[in-house]
mmCIF file of the C-alpha atoms, coordinates in Angstrom:
data_MODEL
# 
_entry.id   MODEL 
# 
loop_
_atom_site.group_PDB 
_atom_site.id 
_atom_site.type_symbol 
_atom_site.label_atom_id 
_atom_site.label_alt_id 
_atom_site.label_comp_id 
_atom_site.label_asym_id 
_atom_site.label_entity_id 
_atom_site.label_seq_id 
_atom_site.pdbx_PDB_ins_code 
_atom_site.Cartn_x 
_atom_site.Cartn_y 
_atom_site.Cartn_z 
_atom_site.occupancy 
_atom_site.B_iso_or_equiv 
_atom_site.pdbx_formal_charge 
_atom_site.auth_seq_id 
_atom_site.auth_comp_id 
_atom_site.auth_asym_id 
_atom_site.auth_atom_id 
_atom_site.pdbx_PDB_model_num 
ATOM 1  C CA . UNK A 1 1  ? 76.636  102.781 117.631 1.00 0.00 ? 1  UNK A CA 1 
ATOM 2  C CA . UNK A 1 2  ? 79.778  103.153 115.153 1.00 0.00 ? 2  UNK A CA 1 
ATOM 3  C CA . UNK A 1 3  ? 79.242  102.015 111.423 1.00 0.00 ? 3  UNK A CA 1 
ATOM 4  C CA . UNK A 1 4  ? 81.901  99.365  110.876 1.00 0.00 ? 4  UNK A CA 1 
ATOM 5  C CA . UNK A 1 5  ? 83.713  100.685 108.023 1.00 0.00 ? 5  UNK A CA 1 
ATOM 6  C CA . UNK A 1 6  ? 84.306  99.227  104.751 1.00 0.00 ? 6  UNK A CA 1 
ATOM 7  C CA . UNK A 1 7  ? 86.797  96.803  103.664 1.00 0.00 ? 7  UNK A CA 1 
ATOM 8  C CA . UNK A 1 8  ? 89.823  97.864  101.076 1.00 0.00 ? 8  UNK A CA 1 
ATOM 9  C CA . UNK A 1 9  ? 92.291  95.935  99.456  1.00 0.00 ? 9  UNK A CA 1 
ATOM 10 C CA . UNK A 1 10 ? 95.535  96.952  100.745 1.00 0.00 ? 10 UNK A CA 1 
ATOM 11 C CA . UNK A 1 11 ? 99.170  96.011  100.747 1.00 0.00 ? 11 UNK A CA 1 
ATOM 12 C CA . UNK A 1 12 ? 102.531 95.500  102.614 1.00 0.00 ? 12 UNK A CA 1 
ATOM 13 C CA . UNK A 1 13 ? 104.886 98.566  102.786 1.00 0.00 ? 13 UNK A CA 1 
ATOM 14 C CA . UNK A 1 14 ? 108.090 99.222  104.920 1.00 0.00 ? 14 UNK A CA 1 
ATOM 15 C CA . UNK A 1 15 ? 111.620 99.826  104.322 1.00 0.00 ? 15 UNK A CA 1 
ATOM 16 C CA . UNK A 1 16 ? 114.297 97.957  103.184 1.00 0.00 ? 16 UNK A CA 1 
ATOM 17 C CA . UNK A 1 17 ? 116.883 97.301  106.765 1.00 0.00 ? 17 UNK A CA 1 
ATOM 18 C CA . UNK A 1 18 ? 120.033 97.847  104.717 1.00 0.00 ? 18 UNK A CA 1 
ATOM 19 C CA . UNK A 1 19 ? 119.074 100.317 101.722 1.00 0.00 ? 19 UNK A CA 1 
ATOM 20 C CA . UNK A 1 20 ? 116.120 102.143 103.501 1.00 0.00 ? 20 UNK A CA 1 
ATOM 21 C CA . UNK A 1 21 ? 114.326 102.283 100.594 1.00 0.00 ? 21 UNK A CA 1 
ATOM 22 C CA . UNK A 1 22 ? 110.471 102.249 100.187 1.00 0.00 ? 22 UNK A CA 1 
ATOM 23 C CA . UNK A 1 23 ? 109.930 98.673  99.347  1.00 0.00 ? 23 UNK A CA 1 
ATOM 24 C CA . UNK A 1 24 ? 106.675 96.672  99.232  1.00 0.00 ? 24 UNK A CA 1 
ATOM 25 C CA . UNK A 1 25 ? 105.707 92.819  99.696  1.00 0.00 ? 25 UNK A CA 1 
ATOM 26 C CA . UNK A 1 26 ? 105.470 90.765  96.358  1.00 0.00 ? 26 UNK A CA 1 
ATOM 27 C CA . UNK A 1 27 ? 103.685 87.456  96.183  1.00 0.00 ? 27 UNK A CA 1 
ATOM 28 C CA . UNK A 1 28 ? 106.382 85.324  96.329  1.00 0.00 ? 28 UNK A CA 1 
ATOM 29 C CA . UNK A 1 29 ? 108.014 86.533  99.350  1.00 0.00 ? 29 UNK A CA 1 
ATOM 30 C CA . UNK A 1 30 ? 109.986 89.386  97.964  1.00 0.00 ? 30 UNK A CA 1 
ATOM 31 C CA . UNK A 1 31 ? 109.862 93.261  98.446  1.00 0.00 ? 31 UNK A CA 1 
ATOM 32 C CA . UNK A 1 32 ? 110.152 95.131  95.536  1.00 0.00 ? 32 UNK A CA 1 
ATOM 33 C CA . UNK A 1 33 ? 110.131 98.647  94.831  1.00 0.00 ? 33 UNK A CA 1 
ATOM 34 C CA . UNK A 1 34 ? 107.337 99.208  92.038  1.00 0.00 ? 34 UNK A CA 1 
ATOM 35 C CA . UNK A 1 35 ? 103.851 99.321  94.023  1.00 0.00 ? 35 UNK A CA 1 
ATOM 36 C CA . UNK A 1 36 ? 102.019 97.958  90.888  1.00 0.00 ? 36 UNK A CA 1 
ATOM 37 C CA . UNK A 1 37 ? 104.058 94.661  92.046  1.00 0.00 ? 37 UNK A CA 1 
ATOM 38 C CA . UNK A 1 38 ? 102.754 94.316  95.304  1.00 0.00 ? 38 UNK A CA 1 
ATOM 39 C CA . UNK A 1 39 ? 100.927 91.361  96.830  1.00 0.00 ? 39 UNK A CA 1 
ATOM 40 C CA . UNK A 1 40 ? 97.023  92.820  97.405  1.00 0.00 ? 40 UNK A CA 1 
ATOM 41 C CA . UNK A 1 41 ? 95.152  91.732  100.057 1.00 0.00 ? 41 UNK A CA 1 
ATOM 42 C CA . UNK A 1 42 ? 91.295  91.510  99.136  1.00 0.00 ? 42 UNK A CA 1 
ATOM 43 C CA . UNK A 1 43 ? 89.278  90.150  101.943 1.00 0.00 ? 43 UNK A CA 1 
ATOM 44 C CA . UNK A 1 44 ? 90.369  91.278  106.295 1.00 0.00 ? 44 UNK A CA 1 
ATOM 45 C CA . UNK A 1 45 ? 91.620  87.796  106.462 1.00 0.00 ? 45 UNK A CA 1 
ATOM 46 C CA . UNK A 1 46 ? 94.039  88.134  104.109 1.00 0.00 ? 46 UNK A CA 1 
ATOM 47 C CA . UNK A 1 47 ? 94.896  91.200  104.954 1.00 0.00 ? 47 UNK A CA 1 
ATOM 48 C CA . UNK A 1 48 ? 95.704  89.582  108.426 1.00 0.00 ? 48 UNK A CA 1 
ATOM 49 C CA . UNK A 1 49 ? 97.951  86.659  106.766 1.00 0.00 ? 49 UNK A CA 1 
ATOM 50 C CA . UNK A 1 50 ? 99.815  89.151  104.519 1.00 0.00 ? 50 UNK A CA 1 
ATOM 51 C CA . UNK A 1 51 ? 100.236 91.734  107.778 1.00 0.00 ? 51 UNK A CA 1 
ATOM 52 C CA . UNK A 1 52 ? 101.673 89.115  109.424 1.00 0.00 ? 52 UNK A CA 1 
ATOM 53 C CA . UNK A 1 53 ? 103.796 87.857  106.935 1.00 0.00 ? 53 UNK A CA 1 
ATOM 54 C CA . UNK A 1 54 ? 105.469 91.801  106.505 1.00 0.00 ? 54 UNK A CA 1 
ATOM 55 C CA . UNK A 1 55 ? 105.835 91.533  110.237 1.00 0.00 ? 55 UNK A CA 1 
ATOM 56 C CA . UNK A 1 56 ? 107.686 87.901  109.886 1.00 0.00 ? 56 UNK A CA 1 
ATOM 57 C CA . UNK A 1 57 ? 110.289 89.447  107.671 1.00 0.00 ? 57 UNK A CA 1 
ATOM 58 C CA . UNK A 1 58 ? 110.735 92.673  110.080 1.00 0.00 ? 58 UNK A CA 1 
ATOM 59 C CA . UNK A 1 59 ? 111.406 90.309  112.673 1.00 0.00 ? 59 UNK A CA 1 
ATOM 60 C CA . UNK A 1 60 ? 113.990 88.696  109.757 1.00 0.00 ? 60 UNK A CA 1 
ATOM 61 C CA . UNK A 1 61 ? 115.748 91.587  110.231 1.00 0.00 ? 61 UNK A CA 1 
ATOM 62 C CA . UNK A 1 62 ? 114.466 92.178  106.290 1.00 0.00 ? 62 UNK A CA 1 
ATOM 63 C CA . UNK A 1 63 ? 112.701 95.446  106.661 1.00 0.00 ? 63 UNK A CA 1 
ATOM 64 C CA . UNK A 1 64 ? 111.484 98.150  108.761 1.00 0.00 ? 64 UNK A CA 1 
ATOM 65 C CA . UNK A 1 65 ? 108.261 98.444  110.194 1.00 0.00 ? 65 UNK A CA 1 
ATOM 66 C CA . UNK A 1 66 ? 105.710 97.000  107.540 1.00 0.00 ? 66 UNK A CA 1 
ATOM 67 C CA . UNK A 1 67 ? 102.313 98.511  107.605 1.00 0.00 ? 67 UNK A CA 1 
ATOM 68 C CA . UNK A 1 68 ? 99.312  98.188  105.394 1.00 0.00 ? 68 UNK A CA 1 
ATOM 69 C CA . UNK A 1 69 ? 97.926  100.084 103.239 1.00 0.00 ? 69 UNK A CA 1 
ATOM 70 C CA . UNK A 1 70 ? 94.825  100.913 101.238 1.00 0.00 ? 70 UNK A CA 1 
ATOM 71 C CA . UNK A 1 71 ? 96.136  100.252 96.905  1.00 0.00 ? 71 UNK A CA 1 
ATOM 72 C CA . UNK A 1 72 ? 93.354  101.500 94.261  1.00 0.00 ? 72 UNK A CA 1 
ATOM 73 C CA . UNK A 1 73 ? 94.323  100.183 90.411  1.00 0.00 ? 73 UNK A CA 1 
ATOM 74 C CA . UNK A 1 74 ? 97.689  99.029  91.498  1.00 0.00 ? 74 UNK A CA 1 
ATOM 75 C CA . UNK A 1 75 ? 98.930  102.442 93.111  1.00 0.00 ? 75 UNK A CA 1 
ATOM 76 C CA . UNK A 1 76 ? 98.530  103.717 96.611  1.00 0.00 ? 76 UNK A CA 1 
ATOM 77 C CA . UNK A 1 77 ? 95.439  105.636 97.418  1.00 0.00 ? 77 UNK A CA 1 
ATOM 78 C CA . UNK A 1 78 ? 96.989  108.328 99.739  1.00 0.00 ? 78 UNK A CA 1 
ATOM 79 C CA . UNK A 1 79 ? 98.933  110.825 99.080  1.00 0.00 ? 79 UNK A CA 1 
ATOM 80 C CA . UNK A 1 80 ? 101.744 109.950 101.282 1.00 0.00 ? 80 UNK A CA 1 
ATOM 81 C CA . UNK A 1 81 ? 101.908 106.595 99.994  1.00 0.00 ? 81 UNK A CA 1 
ATOM 82 C CA . UNK A 1 82 ? 101.855 107.558 96.617  1.00 0.00 ? 82 UNK A CA 1 
ATOM 83 C CA . UNK A 1 83 ? 105.339 109.673 96.890  1.00 0.00 ? 83 UNK A CA 1 
ATOM 84 C CA . UNK A 1 84 ? 106.386 107.350 98.913  1.00 0.00 ? 84 UNK A CA 1 
ATOM 85 C CA . UNK A 1 85 ? 105.674 105.240 95.599  1.00 0.00 ? 85 UNK A CA 1 
ATOM 86 C CA . UNK A 1 86 ? 107.057 107.001 93.182  1.00 0.00 ? 86 UNK A CA 1 
ATOM 87 C CA . UNK A 1 87 ? 110.152 109.074 94.815  1.00 0.00 ? 87 UNK A CA 1 
ATOM 88 C CA . UNK A 1 88 ? 110.077 112.979 95.380  1.00 0.00 ? 88 UNK A CA 1 
ATOM 89 C CA . UNK A 1 89 ? 108.209 115.789 94.485  1.00 0.00 ? 89 UNK A CA 1 
ATOM 90 C CA . UNK A 1 90 ? 109.512 118.964 93.405  1.00 0.00 ? 90 UNK A CA 1 
ATOM 91 C CA . UNK A 1 91 ? 107.698 121.819 92.907  1.00 0.00 ? 91 UNK A CA 1 
ATOM 92 C CA . UNK A 1 92 ? 103.958 120.821 94.189  1.00 0.00 ? 92 UNK A CA 1 
ATOM 93 C CA . UNK A 1 93 ? 102.320 123.023 95.526  1.00 0.00 ? 93 UNK A CA 1 
ATOM 94 C CA . UNK A 1 94 ? 104.402 125.975 94.484  1.00 0.00 ? 94 UNK A CA 1 
ATOM 95 C CA . UNK A 1 95 ? 103.596 128.675 92.189  1.00 0.00 ? 95 UNK A CA 1 
ATOM 96 C CA . UNK A 1 96 ? 105.411 130.514 89.910  1.00 0.00 ? 96 UNK A CA 1 
# 
């Protein structure tokens, strides 16, 4: 029997349709470029509603391909999403 996965707070992220910028859905429904200002869903039910609102924005041609990402302390948890939040990474993993 599979163990039920624990839920962790999530935010909605996507790309802005016009500029291509990485954006995060804010509590007021706008999409901004700072993950720390994102609306955080604290329960699975809130996450479903957040994703539904984000998908509606996709259907309205505001953003492209919204997804939910795990958040902790106002920052994305996954490295890929942290890079998307903070911008290009020159020199990561390089040795002199």
